[in-house]
N, C-alpha and C positions, 0 to 999 in steps of 0.2 A: 818619497812615497807618499802616498796620501792614504785617508781613510775618511768616510761620509761615518758622521756619527753627533749623538745629542749629548750634550751634554748631563752628565748624572750627579755628580758635587763636584765640590771646588773646595783643594782643600786648605788648611790657613796657609800661609808663606812661612820660610824660614826664612834667616840669614845671617847673614854674620862675615867676617873679615879677613881674606887672606893676603898672601904677599902683595896681591896684584891690588889689592883693593878690595872694598865694599861688593858684597853681592846679596842676589834674592835668589830663592830659588820657589817654584809653587807648582805643586801637582792637582792634574785637574781630569776626574771619571769620564769618561767615555762608553756610554752606549753603543753599542756598534751596530749598524743598519745591516743588517745579514737576514738570507732568506730561513733561517734556521731555526727551528722552534722555544731553543736553548738560547737566550743574551748571551751575549759577551761583551764584557768590558775593557780596558784598558785602559792604565795609567799615564798621561802623560806630563812631564818634563817640562814645564817652561823655566828658562834658565835666563834672568837679566832681563825678563819682557813683564813689567809689572802692567802697561798700560794693556798689553792684550788678553790677559786675564780679565783687567777691570773690564773690558767689553764685553766677557764671556756672561751667557743667564742659563742658567738652569732649565734643562726643559725643551729651548732650542738648538736646531740641527747647524752642523757646521763641517765644513770641510779641513780636516788637519795635513798640512804637508810637515813631515815629520825624517828625523836619519833615526838610526838603529846605532847604540852605541855598546856595548858590554867591554867591560875591566873586571879586574880579577884583585883580589882584595882577600889577604890570610888563607888559599887557598880555596876559595870557593869566589863566584862567578856574577857577574850583578850586569843587568840589561836594564839601558833605558830607552826607552821612546821620548827624543829633544824633540821638541815642536819648535818650528820655524814662519810658520806661519800660519794663521788662523780664517780661513775667511766662510760669512756667514752664509747658509744655503741662500739665503732669500738675495740676498748680493750678487750672487752668482746666478740666480736665475733672471735677475733683472738687468744683467751685463750681457746675458746670452740673448734674453729677446729685446736688449735697446740695437738699432743700426748704430754700426762704426761711425758715420757721418752724418749728418742730419742734413743734407743735399744732395741731390743728384748731381752727380759731374757733369759738368757745359760738355755739349757735343764739340766731337774736335772738328775742324772749318779747313778745307784744303786748303793750302796757299796756293797764290798766282802761276801759274808758270810766267818766267820770264819769259820775255818779248825777244830782248837785246842781249848779245855778252854785255857783262859786263864792265865796268873800267877798270877794274881794279889789274883786270885780270891783261887788257890792251895795255895797261904801262909797266905790266910786270914782264910782258914781252919783250918791250922796247929796250927798258931799263936792264936785260937779266944780263948782267955779267962775270955770272960765276964760271969758272971751269966745271962744275960737276952739275 
């Protein structure tokens, strides 16, 4: 899933060590771009992605791709929005405006028509001793 939002706040990182090794978790609150008069916010979790969070700037617009994950703990359910890609809104606009290639493809030229039967065809007919 994707949404477009403006970074409202970048929360401090939390880190630790599990049986699989060290981990880092950081949450970023986005102000969702909607046509409603009441602003909505979404808290997105970045798990082991410190480079992605370091590129974010408060007040800038981004397109966030995420997965929704819910889990149960002590009879209560908790839901995370786990980001897997963040793209600057400005980067997307320039990528959409730029052409896919810089030069126009060369026009296709017609191949010349053969004037005589190719040599390999006559040699194959003479040396054809296959039973099928």
